[in-house]
C-alpha positions as CSV (number, residue, x, y, z in Angstrom):
1,X,120.9,143.7,46.2
2,X,124.6,143.7,45.3
3,X,123.9,141.3,42.4
4,X,122.6,144.2,40.3
5,X,125.4,146.7,41.0
6,X,127.0,145.8,37.6
7,X,123.9,146.7,35.6
8,X,125.0,150.3,35.2
9,X,128.2,149.1,33.6
10,X,126.5,146.8,31.1
11,X,124.6,147.9,28.0
12,X,121.2,146.5,27.3
13,X,120.1,146.4,23.6
14,X,116.5,146.7,22.5
15,X,117.1,143.6,20.3
16,X,119.0,141.5,22.8
17,X,118.5,140.7,26.5
18,X,121.6,140.5,28.6
19,X,121.4,137.0,30.0
20,X,123.5,137.8,33.1
21,X,121.3,140.7,34.0
22,X,118.2,138.6,33.6
23,X,119.5,135.8,35.8
24,X,120.6,138.3,38.5
25,X,117.1,139.9,38.5
26,X,115.5,136.5,38.6
27,X,117.6,135.5,41.6
28,X,116.6,138.7,43.5
29,X,112.9,138.0,42.7
30,X,113.0,134.5,44.1
31,X,115.0,135.9,47.1
32,X,112.2,138.5,47.7
33,X,109.1,136.3,47.1
34,X,110.4,132.8,47.8
35,X,109.4,129.8,45.9
36,X,106.1,129.6,47.7
37,X,105.3,133.2,46.7
38,X,106.3,132.5,43.1
39,X,104.1,129.5,43.0
40,X,101.1,131.5,44.4
41,X,101.6,134.2,41.7
42,X,102.0,131.7,38.9
43,X,98.7,130.0,39.9
44,X,96.7,133.2,39.3
45,X,95.3,134.4,36.0
46,X,98.0,135.6,33.6
47,X,96.9,139.3,33.7
48,X,97.0,139.4,37.5
49,X,100.3,137.4,37.7
50,X,102.0,139.7,35.2
51,X,100.8,142.8,37.1
52,X,102.1,141.5,40.5
53,X,105.4,140.4,39.0
54,X,105.9,143.7,37.3
55,X,105.3,145.6,40.7
56,X,107.8,143.3,42.5
57,X,110.4,143.7,39.7
58,X,110.2,147.5,39.6
59,X,110.5,147.6,43.4
60,X,113.7,145.5,43.1
61,X,115.2,147.7,40.4
62,X,114.3,150.9,42.3
63,X,115.9,149.7,45.6
64,X,118.9,148.1,43.9
65,X,120.6,151.4,43.0
66,X,120.7,150.3,39.3
67,X,120.8,153.3,37.0
68,X,118.9,151.7,34.1
69,X,117.3,153.7,31.3
70,X,113.5,153.4,31.8
71,X,113.0,151.8,28.4
72,X,115.8,149.3,29.1
73,X,114.3,148.5,32.5
74,X,111.0,147.8,30.7
75,X,112.7,145.4,28.3
76,X,114.4,143.5,31.2
77,X,111.2,143.3,33.2
78,X,109.1,142.1,30.2
79,X,111.7,139.5,29.3
80,X,111.8,138.0,32.7
81,X,108.0,137.9,33.1
82,X,107.8,136.3,29.7
83,X,110.3,133.7,30.8
84,X,108.5,133.0,34.1
85,X,104.9,133.0,32.8
86,X,105.2,132.7,29.1
87,X,107.5,131.3,26.4
88,X,110.5,133.5,27.0
89,X,112.1,134.8,23.8
90,X,109.2,133.4,21.7
91,X,106.6,135.4,23.5
92,X,107.0,138.6,21.5
93,X,107.0,136.7,18.2
94,X,103.8,134.8,19.2
95,X,102.2,138.1,20.0
96,X,103.2,139.7,16.7
97,X,100.2,139.1,14.3
98,X,102.5,139.6,11.3
99,X,104.8,136.6,12.2
100,X,103.5,133.4,10.7
101,X,106.1,130.9,11.7
102,X,108.8,130.5,14.3
103,X,111.8,128.1,13.9
104,X,114.3,127.2,16.6
105,X,117.2,125.2,15.3
106,X,118.8,124.1,18.5
107,X,121.5,126.5,19.8
108,X,122.7,127.3,16.2
109,X,120.1,129.6,15.0
110,X,116.5,130.9,15.3
111,X,114.3,132.3,12.5
112,X,110.9,133.6,12.0
113,X,108.7,134.2,8.9
114,X,107.1,137.6,8.5
115,X,105.6,138.9,5.3
116,X,106.5,135.6,3.6
117,X,110.2,136.1,4.2
118,X,112.6,134.5,6.7
119,X,114.4,136.7,9.3
120,X,117.2,135.5,11.6
121,X,117.5,136.4,15.2
122,X,120.7,136.5,17.1
123,X,121.3,133.7,19.6
124,X,118.8,134.0,22.4
125,X,119.2,130.6,24.2
126,X,122.1,130.0,26.5
127,X,121.7,126.2,26.7
128,X,119.9,123.3,25.1
129,X,118.3,122.7,28.5
130,X,116.6,126.1,28.2
131,X,115.1,125.1,24.9
132,X,113.9,121.7,26.4
133,X,112.2,123.6,29.3
134,X,110.5,125.9,26.8
135,X,109.2,122.9,24.7
136,X,108.0,121.1,27.9
137,X,106.2,124.3,28.9
138,X,104.4,124.3,25.6
139,X,103.4,120.6,25.4
140,X,102.9,119.6,29.0
141,X,99.4,121.3,29.3
142,X,98.4,119.3,26.2
143,X,99.2,116.0,28.0
144,X,102.1,115.3,25.7
145,X,105.7,114.2,26.5
146,X,109.0,114.5,24.8
147,X,111.9,112.2,25.7
148,X,114.2,109.6,24.2
149,X,111.3,107.1,23.8
150,X,109.1,109.8,22.1
151,X,111.6,112.2,20.5
152,X,109.0,113.8,18.1
153,X,105.8,115.7,19.1
154,X,103.2,117.2,16.9
155,X,100.6,119.2,18.8
156,X,98.1,122.0,18.6
157,X,98.0,124.9,21.1
158,X,94.7,126.3,22.4
159,X,95.3,129.2,20.1
160,X,95.2,126.8,17.1
161,X,98.9,127.2,16.4
162,X,100.6,124.0,15.2
163,X,103.7,122.9,17.1
164,X,106.4,120.4,16.1
165,X,109.3,119.5,18.3
166,X,112.2,117.1,17.7
167,X,115.0,116.3,20.1
168,X,118.3,114.3,20.0
169,X,119.2,111.7,19.0
170,X,116.9,112.4,16.0
171,X,117.8,116.0,15.9
172,X,121.6,116.1,15.5
173,X,122.1,119.8,16.4
174,X,120.0,119.9,19.5
175,X,116.3,120.4,20.3
176,X,114.3,121.9,17.3
177,X,111.0,123.6,17.6
178,X,108.7,124.9,14.9
179,X,105.5,126.8,15.6
180,X,103.2,127.6,12.7
181,X,100.7,130.4,13.4
182,X,97.3,130.8,11.8
183,X,95.7,134.1,11.5
184,X,92.1,134.7,12.6
185,X,92.0,137.8,10.4
186,X,91.5,136.0,7.1
187,X,88.4,134.0,6.8
188,X,86.7,135.0,3.6
189,X,87.4,135.5,-0.1
190,X,86.7,139.2,0.2
191,X,89.5,139.5,2.8
192,X,91.9,137.8,0.3
193,X,90.8,140.3,-2.3
194,X,91.5,143.2,0.0
195,X,95.0,141.7,0.6
196,X,95.7,141.5,-3.1
197,X,95.9,137.7,-3.1
198,X,93.2,137.2,-5.7
199,X,91.3,139.5,-8.1
200,X,87.6,140.1,-7.3
201,X,86.4,138.3,-10.4
202,X,88.5,135.3,-9.6
203,X,87.1,135.2,-6.0
204,X,83.6,135.4,-7.3
205,X,84.3,132.5,-9.7
206,X,85.5,130.4,-6.9
207,X,82.5,131.4,-4.8
208,X,80.2,130.3,-7.6
209,X,82.0,127.0,-7.9
210,X,81.6,126.3,-4.2
211,X,77.9,127.2,-4.3
212,X,77.6,125.0,-7.4
213,X,78.9,122.1,-5.3
214,X,82.1,121.6,-7.3
215,X,84.6,119.2,-5.7
216,X,87.7,121.4,-5.3
217,X,91.3,120.6,-4.3
218,X,93.5,123.5,-3.2
219,X,97.1,122.7,-4.3
220,X,100.4,124.4,-3.5
221,X,103.7,124.1,-1.6
222,X,104.5,124.3,2.1
223,X,103.5,127.7,3.5
224,X,101.9,128.9,0.3
225,X,98.6,129.7,2.0
226,X,96.5,126.6,1.1
227,X,94.8,126.4,4.5
228,X,93.9,130.0,4.4
229,X,92.3,129.7,0.9
230,X,90.5,126.5,2.0
231,X,89.1,128.3,5.0
232,X,87.9,131.1,2.7
233,X,86.3,128.7,0.3
234,X,84.6,126.8,3.1
235,X,83.0,130.0,4.3
236,X,81.2,130.2,1.0
237,X,79.2,127.1,1.7
238,X,75.5,128.0,2.3
239,X,74.5,128.2,5.9
240,X,71.7,125.7,5.3
241,X,74.2,122.9,4.9
242,X,75.9,120.6,7.4
243,X,79.8,120.7,7.2
244,X,82.1,118.0,8.6
245,X,85.7,119.2,8.8
246,X,88.6,116.7,9.3
247,X,92.1,117.9,10.1
248,X,95.5,116.8,11.3
249,X,95.5,119.8,13.6
250,X,92.4,122.0,13.7
251,X,93.1,125.2,11.8
252,X,89.9,125.9,9.9
253,X,87.7,128.6,11.5
254,X,84.1,129.4,10.8
255,X,83.0,132.7,12.3
256,X,79.3,132.6,11.3
257,X,78.3,129.2,9.9
258,X,75.8,127.6,12.3
259,X,76.3,123.9,11.4
260,X,79.9,122.8,11.5
261,X,81.3,119.6,13.1
262,X,85.1,119.7,13.5
263,X,87.1,116.5,13.9
264,X,90.8,116.1,14.6
265,X,93.0,113.1,14.3
266,X,94.6,111.6,17.3
267,X,98.1,110.1,17.5
268,X,98.8,106.9,19.3
269,X,99.6,107.1,23.0
270,X,103.1,106.2,24.4
271,X,101.9,102.6,24.7
272,X,101.0,102.7,21.0
273,X,97.2,102.7,21.6
274,X,94.3,105.0,20.7
275,X,95.4,106.3,17.3
276,X,92.6,107.7,15.2
277,X,93.8,108.5,11.7
278,X,92.5,111.0,9.1
279,X,91.2,107.9,7.1
280,X,89.3,106.7,10.1
281,X,87.7,110.1,10.4
282,X,86.8,110.4,6.7
283,X,85.1,107.0,6.9
284,X,83.3,108.0,10.1
285,X,82.2,111.3,8.6
286,X,80.2,109.5,6.0
287,X,78.0,108.2,8.8
288,X,77.4,111.7,10.2
289,X,75.0,112.9,7.5
290,X,77.3,115.5,6.0
291,X,76.3,117.9,3.2
292,X,79.9,118.8,2.7
293,X,83.2,117.1,3.8
294,X,86.2,119.3,4.2
295,X,89.5,117.5,4.7
296,X,92.3,119.9,5.8
297,X,94.9,118.0,3.8
298,X,95.0,114.6,2.0
299,X,98.5,113.2,2.6
300,X,98.0,109.4,2.7
301,X,95.6,106.5,2.3
302,X,92.6,108.7,3.2
303,X,92.8,110.1,-0.4
304,X,90.9,107.1,-1.8
305,X,88.2,107.5,0.8
306,X,87.9,111.2,0.0
307,X,87.5,110.4,-3.7
308,X,84.9,107.8,-3.0
309,X,83.0,110.3,-0.8
310,X,83.0,112.8,-3.7
311,X,81.7,110.0,-6.0
312,X,78.9,108.9,-3.7
313,X,76.7,111.9,-3.3
314,X,78.9,114.3,-1.2
315,X,79.4,116.8,-4.0
316,X,81.0,120.1,-3.0
317,X,83.7,118.6,-0.9
318,X,87.0,120.4,-0.4
319,X,90.6,119.5,0.5
320,X,94.2,120.5,0.0
321,X,97.2,118.8,-1.5
322,X,101.0,119.4,-1.4
323,X,102.1,119.7,-5.1
324,X,103.7,122.1,-7.4
325,X,101.3,121.9,-10.3
326,X,98.0,120.3,-11.3
327,X,99.8,117.4,-13.0
328,X,101.8,116.7,-9.8
329,X,98.6,116.9,-7.8
330,X,97.1,114.1,-9.9
331,X,100.2,112.0,-9.6
332,X,100.1,112.4,-5.8
333,X,96.5,111.5,-5.6
334,X,97.2,108.3,-7.5
335,X,100.1,107.4,-5.3
336,X,98.2,108.2,-2.1
337,X,95.1,106.3,-3.2
338,X,97.2,103.2,-3.9
339,X,98.4,103.3,-0.2
340,X,94.7,102.9,0.7
341,X,93.6,100.3,-1.8
342,X,95.4,98.0,-4.3
343,X,93.8,99.0,-7.6
344,X,95.4,99.5,-11.1
345,X,96.4,103.1,-11.9
346,X,93.8,103.4,-14.7
347,X,91.0,102.6,-12.2
348,X,92.2,105.2,-9.8
349,X,92.5,107.7,-12.6
350,X,88.8,107.0,-13.4
351,X,88.0,107.7,-9.7
352,X,89.9,111.0,-9.8
353,X,88.3,112.1,-13.1
354,X,84.8,111.4,-11.9
355,X,85.3,112.8,-8.4
356,X,87.4,115.9,-8.7
357,X,86.1,119.0,-10.6
358,X,88.6,121.8,-10.0
359,X,92.2,122.3,-8.9
360,X,93.1,125.8,-7.7
361,X,96.7,126.6,-7.3
362,X,98.1,128.6,-4.4
363,X,101.7,130.0,-4.5
364,X,104.2,131.9,-2.5
365,X,106.3,134.0,-4.8
366,X,109.9,135.1,-4.4
367,X,109.1,138.3,-2.6
368,X,107.0,136.4,-0.1
369,X,103.6,137.4,-1.6
370,X,101.0,134.7,-1.5
371,X,98.7,134.6,-4.5
372,X,95.9,132.3,-5.9
373,X,97.3,131.4,-9.4
374,X,96.0,128.8,-11.9
375,X,92.5,127.2,-11.9
376,X,92.3,123.9,-13.7
377,X,89.2,121.7,-14.6
378,X,89.5,118.0,-14.1
379,X,87.6,115.6,-16.4
380,X,87.8,112.3,-18.2
381,X,90.1,112.1,-21.2
382,X,88.8,110.9,-24.6
383,X,91.0,107.8,-24.2
384,X,90.3,107.4,-20.5
385,X,92.4,108.7,-17.7
386,X,92.5,112.3,-16.4
387,X,92.2,115.4,-18.6
388,X,93.3,118.7,-17.2
389,X,92.2,122.0,-18.8
390,X,93.3,125.4,-17.6
391,X,90.4,127.8,-17.0
392,X,92.6,130.6,-15.4
393,X,96.2,131.1,-16.4
394,X,98.6,133.1,-14.3
395,X,101.8,134.9,-15.6
396,X,104.2,135.0,-12.7
397,X,106.5,137.6,-14.5
398,X,103.7,140.2,-15.0
399,X,101.4,138.8,-12.3
400,X,98.5,138.9,-14.6
401,X,95.6,136.5,-15.2
402,X,93.8,135.2,-18.3
403,X,90.4,133.5,-18.2
404,X,89.3,130.9,-20.7
405,X,85.7,129.9,-21.6
406,X,83.9,132.4,-19.5
407,X,80.5,131.9,-21.2
408,X,80.8,128.1,-20.9
409,X,81.6,128.5,-17.2
410,X,78.6,130.8,-16.6
411,X,76.3,128.4,-18.5
412,X,77.4,125.5,-16.2
413,X,76.9,127.4,-13.0
414,X,73.6,128.9,-14.1
415,X,72.3,125.5,-14.9
416,X,71.2,125.1,-11.2
417,X,70.2,128.7,-10.9
418,X,72.4,129.4,-7.9
419,X,73.3,132.9,-9.2
420,X,71.3,136.1,-9.6
421,X,71.3,138.1,-12.8
422,X,73.0,140.9,-10.9
423,X,75.9,138.6,-9.8
424,X,76.4,137.3,-13.3
425,X,76.4,140.9,-14.7
426,X,78.8,142.1,-12.1
427,X,81.2,139.2,-12.8
428,X,81.3,139.9,-16.5
429,X,82.1,143.6,-15.9
430,X,85.0,142.6,-13.6
431,X,86.7,140.3,-16.1
432,X,90.2,141.3,-17.3
């Protein structure tokens, strides 16, 4: 027990775990339980394993003569249990619902995103090997491997969180790990309204558009909230319709829709076999009798297949695009479509103009706030090509909205009688 005699001389911060203390406590735990005992505990359910480890660690601290403050002892015990059973320093961040992204940049630094802003954490890893062990613990249950032959891994945890890991020689400053979390709390437009991300009248307008089977692209930058908005829009699809979702990593969640088929792309194996791309899945989805196709993100050749699906009877399809404006979104669609099929630009523009109905912009502002901003109508130009017309304008300085052509919009939506008179009346009353 002499290993812990120095604890009373060392301070333990609530923000930092003293690594020497942790290693001493771990050594005593293995001395008490042995490797066989540790293996037996680790094989039990997490709740039981945590309970048994906590009892053993408290016993060690009580008999060691260490005069630790109770709160400091709790921090030390929790940190060691997290390291043995969980993901060590990342465990508390993963359990924090307000944290949306975690970034480990080798030994140099570690950041997390909370409330749309980045926060730095003091160095928590003592070696690159510790980071590698952590990454292996994350990806090994998924049947994935990270080594010099496969130095990049993209994977999805059972929780739905998306993981990316890169190691040397590709990552110059050591192993890098990025975990993007997706909240289960937001799955409807009403919840976005409650968060202040979109006005009620705007949310109703988007709901009308989905029910009217408009083909919609959600456009914005990285981390702007595109997937969250796409999920909310998808939940406006009537429950009588069959939805096929296609994603790079499954993120969309449907709490109550009864008829959803979720498809996820598959990367090639280490031998280079078995890859199933987003494009393969889009093509296959057309054979699955979909009423709606929802593509998590168009980022390559699958864009042309998505456009063709929208043009061949699958109205009301939804997707997202990385772009900073509606004009950039059209340019990206043209470029990505040309990856899939060698057609002149004007022909692809015709495809876009006839397939896509609306572009809705999602933005993360300087203070970290995520808002739904512009809404743009897509149509054919008088001289051909794509015509863009703003229906909802957003002023980022005053954070105010302005709506154009409300009567025309209501006439179009009412043409298929998908709205009640009460809904239309309520919508007009809410307009700015």
